[in-house]
C-alpha positions in Angstrom: 144.1 100.8 125.5 142.9 103.0 122.5 140.1 105.5 123.0 136.8 104.5 121.5 136.0 107.9 120.3 136.8 108.4 116.7 134.9 111.5 115.7 135.6 113.6 119.0 138.4 114.0 121.5 138.1 114.7 125.1 137.6 118.3 126.4 140.5 120.4 127.6 140.9 123.4 129.9 142.7 126.3 128.3 143.8 129.8 129.2 142.9 132.9 127.2 144.3 136.3 127.9 142.2 139.4 127.5 143.6 143.0 127.5 143.9 144.4 131.0 142.9 141.1 132.6 145.8 138.6 133.4 143.7 136.0 135.1 143.1 132.8 133.1 139.6 131.9 132.2 138.6 128.2 131.9 137.0 127.2 128.5 135.8 123.9 127.3 137.2 123.1 123.9 135.5 120.4 121.9 137.8 119.0 119.4 135.7 117.8 116.6 136.4 116.4 113.1 138.7 118.3 110.9 135.7 119.2 108.5 133.7 120.7 111.4 136.5 122.0 113.5 135.3 125.7 113.9 131.7 125.3 114.3 131.0 122.5 116.7 129.1 124.4 119.4 126.8 121.4 120.1 129.8 119.1 120.6 131.3 121.6 123.0 128.1 121.9 125.1 127.9 118.0 125.1 131.4 117.7 126.5 130.9 120.6 128.9 127.9 118.9 130.4 129.9 115.7 130.7 132.7 117.3 132.7 130.1 119.2 135.0 128.5 115.9 135.7 131.9 114.4 136.6 132.7 117.4 138.8 129.4 117.1 140.6 130.0 113.4 141.3 133.5 114.0 142.7 132.5 117.0 144.7 135.1 119.2 143.0 134.7 122.5 141.1 136.3 123.4 137.9 139.1 125.3 139.8 140.0 122.1 141.5 140.6 120.4 138.1 142.8 123.3 137.1 143.3 126.9 137.3 146.5 128.7 136.6 148.0 132.1 136.3 149.8 133.2 133.3 153.5 134.2 133.7 154.3 137.5 132.2 156.9 137.1 129.3 156.4 133.4 129.1 157.0 132.2 125.3 154.3 129.5 125.7 151.6 131.9 126.8 149.7 131.3 123.5 149.6 127.7 124.2 147.9 128.2 127.5 148.7 126.3 130.7 147.6 123.1 132.3 147.7 121.5 135.9 147.3 117.8 136.2 145.3 116.6 139.2 145.6 113.4 141.1 142.3 111.9 139.7 142.9 112.6 136.1 145.2 111.1 133.4 146.9 112.7 130.5 146.9 110.9 127.1 150.1 112.1 125.5 150.1 109.7 122.6 146.5 110.1 121.4 146.7 111.3 117.7 144.1 113.9 118.3 145.2 115.1 121.7 146.7 118.4 120.4 144.4 121.2 119.2 145.3 124.7 118.5 148.8 124.3 120.0 147.5 123.0 123.5 149.1 120.2 125.4 147.5 117.0 126.0 144.5 117.4 128.2 143.8 115.7 131.5 140.9 113.1 131.3 138.7 112.6 134.4 138.9 109.2 135.7 135.1 108.6 135.4 135.4 109.4 131.7 138.2 107.0 131.4 136.1 104.3 132.9 133.4 104.9 130.4 135.9 104.7 127.6 137.0 101.3 129.0 133.4 100.2 129.0 132.9 101.3 125.4 136.2 99.4 124.4 134.9 96.3 126.2 131.7 96.4 124.2 133.6 97.0 121.0 135.8 93.9 121.8 132.7 91.8 122.4 131.2 93.1 119.0 134.5 92.3 117.3 134.6 88.8 118.7 131.1 88.1 117.6 131.9 89.5 114.2 134.9 87.3 113.9 132.8 84.3 115.0 130.2 85.1 112.5 132.9 85.4 109.7 134.5 82.1 110.8 130.9 80.5 110.5 130.5 81.9 107.1 133.9 80.8 106.1 133.2 77.3 107.1 129.8 77.3 105.2 131.4 78.7 102.2 134.2 76.1 102.2 131.5 73.3 102.6 129.6 74.8 99.6 132.7 74.8 97.6 133.5 71.3 98.4 129.9 70.4 97.3 130.4 72.3 94.0 133.6 70.5 93.3 131.9 67.1 93.9 129.1 68.2 91.6 131.6 69.2 89.0 133.2 65.7 89.2 129.7 64.2 89.0 129.0 66.2 86.0 132.1 65.1 84.3 131.6 61.4 85.3 128.1 61.6 84.0 129.0 63.3 80.7 131.7 60.6 80.2 129.3 57.8 80.9 126.6 59.2 78.6 129.2 59.8 75.8 130.2 56.1 76.2 126.6 54.8 76.1 125.8 57.0 73.1 129.0 55.9 71.3 128.1 52.2 72.0 124.5 52.8 70.7 125.9 54.3 67.4 128.5 51.4 67.2 125.6 49.0 67.5 123.8 50.8 64.7 127.0 50.8 62.5 127.5 47.1 63.2 123.9 46.4 62.1 124.2 48.6 59.1 127.6 47.0 58.1 126.1 43.5 58.6 123.0 44.4 56.5 125.4 45.9 53.8 127.5 42.9 53.8 124.5 40.5 53.4 123.1 42.7 50.6 126.3 42.7 48.7 126.5 38.9 49.2 123.1 38.5 47.6 124.1 40.7 44.7 127.3 38.7 44.3 125.5 35.4 44.5 123.0 36.5 41.8 126.0 37.6 39.7 127.8 34.3 40.2 124.5 32.4 39.2 124.2 34.5 36.0 127.9 34.2 35.1 127.8 30.5 35.8 124.9 30.1 33.4 126.6 32.3 30.8 129.9 30.4 31.1 128.1 27.1 30.6 126.3 28.5 27.6 129.6 29.7 26.2 131.1 26.3 26.8 128.2 24.6 25.1 128.2 27.0 22.3 131.8 26.3 21.7 131.3 22.5 21.7 128.5 22.8 19.2 130.4 25.2 17.1 133.2 22.6 16.9 130.4 20.1 15.9 129.3 22.5 13.1 132.7 22.8 11.8 133.0 19.1 11.8 129.6 18.8 9.9 130.7 21.5 7.5 133.9 19.6 6.8 132.1 16.3 6.4 129.5 17.9 4.1 132.3 19.3 1.9 133.8 15.8 1.9 130.6 14.3 0.9 130.0 16.9 -1.6 133.1 16.0 -3.3 132.1 12.4 -3.2 128.8 13.4 -4.7 126.7 12.4 -1.7 123.1 13.3 -2.4 121.3 11.9 0.6 121.4 15.0 2.9 118.3 14.3 5.0 120.4 13.5 8.0 122.4 16.7 7.6 119.4 18.9 7.3 118.0 17.4 10.6 121.3 18.1 12.4 121.5 21.7 11.1 118.0 22.2 12.3 119.0 20.9 15.8 122.0 23.4 15.8 119.7 26.4 15.0 117.2 25.5 17.7 120.2 25.1 20.1 121.5 28.5 19.3 118.1 30.2 19.7 117.4 28.6 23.0 120.9 28.8 24.5 121.6 32.4 23.6 118.4 34.0 24.8 119.7 37.2 26.7 117.3 37.2 29.6 118.5 34.0 30.9 122.1 35.5 31.5 121.2 38.8 33.2 121.0 39.8 36.8 117.3 40.0 38.1 117.2 43.9 37.7 113.7 44.2 38.9 114.5 42.5 42.2 117.5 44.8 42.8 115.7 48.0 41.7 113.1 47.1 44.5 116.1 46.6 46.8 117.4 50.0 46.0 113.9 51.6 46.7 113.8 49.8 50.0 117.2 51.2 50.8 116.2 54.7 49.9 113.2 54.4 52.1 115.2 53.0 55.0 117.7 56.0 54.5 114.8 58.5 54.4 113.2 57.0 57.6 116.4 56.9 59.3 117.0 60.5 58.6 113.6 61.2 59.9 114.1 59.2 62.9 117.3 61.0 63.6 115.5 64.3 63.4 112.7 62.9 65.6 115.2 61.8 68.0 116.6 65.3 68.4 113.0 66.8 68.7 111.9 64.3 71.2 114.8 65.3 73.4 112.8 68.6 73.7 109.5 66.7 74.4 107.4 68.3 77.1 104.3 66.7 78.6 101.0 68.5 77.6 97.9 68.3 79.8 94.7 69.8 78.8 92.9 72.5 80.9 89.3 71.4 81.4 88.5 75.0 82.6 89.1 76.2 79.0 87.3 73.6 77.1 84.1 74.1 75.3 81.1 72.4 76.9 80.8 70.1 73.8 84.3 68.8 74.3 84.8 65.9 76.6 88.3 65.6 78.1 89.7 62.2 79.2 90.7 61.5 82.8 94.4 61.8 82.3 93.8 65.1 80.4 95.5 64.1 77.3 92.5 63.2 75.0 89.5 65.1 73.8 86.3 64.3 71.7 83.1 65.9 70.7 79.7 65.1 72.4 76.3 65.7 71.0 75.0 67.6 73.9 76.7 70.3 76.0 78.0 69.0 79.4 76.5 70.3 82.6 79.7 72.1 83.7 80.1 75.6 85.3 80.7 78.6 83.2 84.1 80.3 83.4 85.7 83.4 81.9 88.4 81.1 80.6 86.2 78.7 78.8 85.6 78.9 75.0 81.8 79.3 74.6 81.4 79.1 70.8 84.6 77.5 69.4 85.3 73.9 70.1 88.8 74.6 71.5 90.8 73.7 74.6 94.1 75.0 75.9 96.8 73.3 77.7 97.2 73.9 81.4 100.8 75.2 81.0 102.3 77.7 78.8 105.9 78.3 77.7 107.9 81.5 77.8 111.4 80.1 77.5 113.2 77.1 76.2 112.4 74.5 73.4 109.4 72.2 73.5 108.0 69.4 71.3 104.7 67.7 71.5 102.7 65.3 69.2 99.0 64.7 68.6 97.5 61.6 67.1 94.9 62.9 64.6 93.9 59.7 62.7 90.6 59.4 64.4 89.3 62.8 63.3 88.7 64.1 59.7 88.7 67.8 60.7 90.9 69.3 63.4 92.9 72.4 64.4 96.3 72.2 66.3 98.5 75.1 67.3 99.9 77.5 69.8 98.0 80.5 71.4 98.7 83.3 73.9 96.7 82.9 77.1 95.1 86.3 76.3 93.3 85.0 73.3 89.5 85.8 73.3 87.3 82.9 74.7 83.9 84.2 73.9 82.1 84.4 70.6 83.0 83.3 67.0 84.8 86.6 66.0 88.4 86.3 64.6 89.8 87.4 67.8 88.7 84.0 69.2 89.6 81.7 66.5 93.0 80.0 66.1 95.1 81.4 63.4 92.8 84.3 62.7 94.7 86.8 64.8 98.2 87.8 65.9 97.7 85.8 69.3 97.7 82.3 67.8 99.3 79.9 65.1 97.7 76.8 63.9 97.6 73.9 61.4 94.1 73.0 60.3 92.6 70.2 58.4 89.1 70.8 57.1 87.2 69.6 54.0 90.4 67.4 53.1 92.4 70.7 52.9 95.4 71.2 55.0 96.0 74.9 55.8 98.4 76.8 58.2 96.9 80.0 59.7 98.3 83.0 61.4 97.0 86.6 61.6 94.1 85.6 59.4 96.4 84.5 56.5 96.2 80.9 55.2 99.0 78.8 53.6 98.1 75.8 51.7 100.2 72.8 52.9 98.6 70.0 50.9 95.5 68.2 49.8 94.3 64.6 50.5 96.3 64.4 53.9 93.4 63.1 55.8 95.2 59.9 56.3 97.9 61.6 58.2 98.5 59.9 61.6 100.4 62.2 63.8 101.3 65.9 63.9 104.3 67.1 65.7 104.7 70.8 66.9 108.1 72.2 67.9 108.4 75.6 69.6 111.5 77.6 70.1 110.5 80.4 72.5 113.9 82.3 72.3 113.6 82.4 68.5 109.8 82.8 68.5 109.6 79.9 66.1 106.9 77.4 65.6 107.3 74.3 63.2 104.6 71.7 62.3 105.8 68.3 61.2 104.2 65.2 59.8 105.4 63.0 62.6 105.5 59.9 60.3 108.2 61.2 58.0 109.2 64.3 59.9 108.4 66.3 56.8 108.0 70.1 57.5 104.4 71.0 57.0 104.8 74.7 57.9 107.2 76.9 59.8 106.3 80.3 61.5 109.3 82.5 62.4 110.6 85.8 61.7 112.7 84.4 58.9 109.6 83.0 57.0 107.4 86.1 57.8 107.0 88.9 55.4 109.1 92.0 55.9 106.3 94.1 57.6 105.4 91.1 60.1 109.0 90.4 61.1 109.1 93.0 63.9 105.8 91.8 65.3 106.7 88.1 65.1 108.1 87.9 68.6 106.6 86.1 71.5 105.5 88.7 74.0 103.9 86.4 76.5 103.7 82.6 77.3 102.3 80.5 74.4 99.9 77.5 75.2 99.3 74.4 73.2 95.8 74.6 71.6 93.6 71.9 70.1 90.2 72.1 68.3 87.6 69.9 66.7 85.0 70.8 64.1 81.5 69.3 64.5 79.9 68.0 61.2 77.7 70.5 59.3 74.9 68.0 59.2 74.2 64.6 60.6 75.1 63.1 64.0 78.5 63.5 65.6 80.7 60.6 65.0 83.5 59.6 67.3 86.1 62.2 66.5 89.1 62.2 68.8 92.4 63.9 69.3 95.1 62.3 71.5 98.2 63.8 72.8 101.1 61.5 72.6 103.2 62.2 75.8 105.1 58.8 75.7 106.6 58.7 72.2 110.0 57.5 73.5 
């Protein structure tokens, strides 16, 4: 059994020889760590107390444990002397049993029992530790098995999605190929009809040309025979001229160009719409539901029960005041903001002639009509605004003209890339970019400041008419475009 003491060894009795005194004096030597070998008085006192306690329990004195006389001329005098008692045990093989050249020390039986108790406690602790490790090993193995299963599920799901996407594109290609084939057949049919008419005209023209040759030959013959009555000949020549004029009219032998020019325009529109749909498809994959926060809405804005629609009312509503509520501007923020990821949302604007749609920090001012509380008039917000039939993009109190006469625009799409601090406004009908706000489009002095420093919230606003009653003006968030 190994000793449980790692930083100390058991005390020993040693003999020291003073000049003129040949009797051995007993000392308690505390063998401490190598780094504190010469100054461990506290450890020596502790072990001395332990031995005294053991002596008092056994009814023995220090002399009974061992006193000796030095032998004059003995070579091992410097190593001291030792006497082993019946109730003690010498640990010869302990790695720290030797100190300053002394022999292994006799350990009292009571101390040995204490060591055995400590060893038993250590053994129990080690068993508990091993059991805990075994439990952790089992749990880790189960977690690894779960991760491996999830890995397989991910691969299976990915393969299934790729297969379904490929099938969808194959179906679209089949429809495109079918439409292309039908369109080409229509062109070929028109071409066959025109060529058929032209061939018939050429055949008839050749036949009449032969008749003309015959008439010419007949006329020459009659001329030689001095035939003077040419009434019949003149009528036949007139018929030939009318035939030539009628038969060789060019428009009757051409493909209907206007019809196929219209077809080309339709195909171009389909191609543009298809490209827009593909772009919209990629953006709709980032679509995030947007709900309006009624605690931020102006009192003249009524929000629908599902928190996706808003409209102006003539009289302020009887709702409690709040530090979050816009008190002067007819704005409302969304209930959730975004700090990470990509997000896309659309708004139906066709029921309102004047509106403002954008993004804003939650720290935007809510009180008053100062620029700090207006969308796009500060560094805390970006917006697209339709007012007086003018479409403008605003940020940091700078306006960019996006177009005129766009009051008939039906839907506006907003895409937000938080990692790139980018906001893009789209005409959701044709996916035309109306305005982009990013560090790439900002001027040199604004690039460093064009970084999102906090969460951005979708923001909507309406403008009451300058005069006259409030008509039904409504903005509707489109959360179910797919």
